[in-house]
N, C-alpha and C positions, 0 to 999 in steps of 0.2 A: 425662499429659494428651495427648489426640489432637489432631493438627493438622487444621484444617478443610480439606476438599478445595476447591480453587479451582473455581468454576463457570465453564464455558465459555459465553460469550455467543453467542447465535445470530448466525451470519454471513450476514446478508441482503445482497443486492446493494448497498443503500444504505450499510450499515456498511462493507463492503469498499471502496466508492468513497471514503468518508470517511477510512478508514485510509490509502489511497493518497495522497489529496490532503494530509492532515495530515502525512504523512511527507516531503513535498517541502520544499525550502528556502524557497519562497515560496507557501504555500497560499492567501494572500489573493488571488492572481491568478485563482483558480477561484471564480466567483460562482454564485449560484443559476441564472443564465441560461446558464452555460457548458455546452457540449455535450461530455460525457465521451468521445465517439467522435471528437472533433476536437481537443481540447486534449491536447498532448503533455506528457510529463514535462519536456522542455526548456522549454516555456512556463512551467513552475512552478519552474524553477531547477536542474533536473538536467541540467547542461551537459557533464559529463565523467565520467571514471572515479571520481574522488574523491566527487563528489556521488551517483553511482550506488551506490557502496559504502555511503555514509552513509544513503541512502534505504532500502537493504535492511535495514540494522541497525534503523532506525526502524520499518519495517514489522513486523519480527519482534518488536520490543518491544511494539508496539500489538496484535499478534495473540495475545500470551501470555495464556492457557496453550496456545493452539493452536500447532502446530508446522508449519514449512515449511522446506525446504532453500533455501539462498541461491540456488542455480541455478534454482529453480522460480519465482522472483519476476522477472517481466518488468520490467527496470529501465533499459533503454537510453534515452538522451534522445529518440529517435524514437518510443518507445512511447506510445500514447495512455493516458489515465487509464482508459478502459474496458478496454483490453487488459491493463493491469496489474492491475486489479480481477479480471478474468476469470482471470488466472494464479493469483491467490490462491484463488479459488473452486474451481479445478480441482485444486489441489495441497495445500491445507491439510489437516492431520490432527489 
C-alpha cells in the first residue's frame, strides 16, 4: 500500500505571519489591529535564548512538510513579526 504524499500548503504572506505569531509564547497579544512591522517577537513572549529556540522549533513544526534551516529563521527578541515572516518566505524550501 503506497503512502499518500503530504501536500504542501501555499505559503502566502498571511499564512507565514500566522505561523510566526502562533509559534510565539503569547500569540494572543497580536490582534487584528496589530502592525506586524512594529510588533516584535519580544512583545509576544520571545524574551531570551530559550524562547527563541522554542520559537524556531514551533515554526518548523508548523511549516511541515516545508523545510527551513534553523539559522534561516529570524528569531531574536528584537525581530518584528514582519521580518520573521519575511525570513520564512525567503528561505523555505
